[in-house]
C-alpha positions as CSV (number, residue, x, y, z in Angstrom):
1,M,93.6,155.8,-174.7
2,K,97.4,156.1,-174.7
3,P,99.3,157.5,-171.8
4,L,102.2,159.8,-172.3
5,Q,105.8,159.6,-171.0
6,K,106.0,157.4,-167.8
7,N,102.3,157.3,-167.1
8,I,100.4,154.0,-166.7
9,I,96.7,153.3,-167.0
10,L,95.3,150.7,-164.5
11,Q,92.0,149.0,-164.0
12,A,91.3,148.4,-160.3
13,E,90.7,145.0,-159.0
14,K,87.5,144.3,-157.1
15,K,88.1,144.0,-153.4
16,D,86.3,141.5,-151.2
17,T,84.0,143.1,-148.7
18,I,83.8,139.8,-146.7
19,S,86.9,138.0,-145.4
20,K,87.4,134.2,-145.9
21,S,86.2,133.7,-142.3
22,G,83.0,135.7,-142.9
23,I,83.9,139.0,-141.3
24,I,82.5,142.1,-143.1
25,I,85.3,144.5,-144.0
26,P,84.2,148.2,-144.0
27,D,85.4,150.6,-146.7
28,T,87.4,152.6,-144.1
29,V,89.8,149.8,-143.2
30,D,92.5,150.3,-145.8
31,K,92.2,153.9,-147.0
32,E,96.0,154.5,-146.7
33,S,97.2,151.0,-147.7
34,P,98.7,150.3,-151.2
35,E,96.3,149.1,-153.9
36,T,96.6,146.4,-156.6
37,A,95.4,146.8,-160.2
38,K,95.9,145.4,-163.7
39,V,98.0,147.4,-166.2
40,I,95.9,148.4,-169.2
41,E,98.2,150.7,-171.1
42,I,101.7,152.1,-170.6
43,G,103.5,155.3,-171.8
44,K,106.5,155.1,-174.2
45,D,109.0,155.8,-171.4
46,V,107.9,153.0,-169.1
47,K,110.7,150.4,-168.9
48,E,109.9,147.8,-166.2
49,I,106.2,147.3,-166.4
50,A,104.2,145.6,-169.2
51,V,100.5,145.5,-170.2
52,N,98.5,142.9,-168.2
53,D,100.9,143.0,-165.2
54,I,99.3,143.2,-161.8
55,V,101.0,145.9,-159.8
56,I,100.9,147.3,-156.2
57,F,100.9,151.1,-156.2
58,K,100.7,154.0,-153.7
59,K,97.0,154.7,-153.4
60,W,97.4,158.4,-152.5
61,S,99.3,159.1,-155.7
62,A,96.7,157.8,-158.1
63,N,94.4,159.9,-160.3
64,E,91.0,158.3,-161.0
65,I,89.2,158.9,-164.3
66,E,86.0,157.6,-165.8
67,I,85.4,156.9,-169.5
68,D,82.1,155.4,-170.7
69,T,81.2,154.3,-167.2
70,E,84.5,152.4,-166.7
71,K,86.8,153.7,-164.0
72,Y,90.5,153.8,-164.6
73,I,93.5,154.9,-162.5
74,V,96.5,156.9,-163.9
75,I,99.8,156.8,-162.1
76,T,103.5,157.2,-163.0
77,E,106.0,154.4,-163.1
78,D,107.6,155.8,-160.0
79,D,104.4,155.2,-158.0
80,V,104.5,151.4,-158.6
81,M,105.9,149.5,-155.6
82,A,105.9,146.0,-157.0
83,I,104.7,143.6,-159.7
84,V,102.7,140.7,-158.4
């Protein structure tokens, strides 16, 4: 799978459902907050991000796809807020 132009393919990181202090975190807590994910592939026009980087991106701008039971996220380079 190879993204075009400034598109980036990400694999989402698993989020903990229980905090370090033992509090259960419901799914509804961070619906609008930014997400983190690992970069799997980048398009030819992506300049500042590399494969295997962990990035923080705007969750509402992501497109989720599923290939062979694996879930991936497709965003543009402009939607990346930071590299961790």
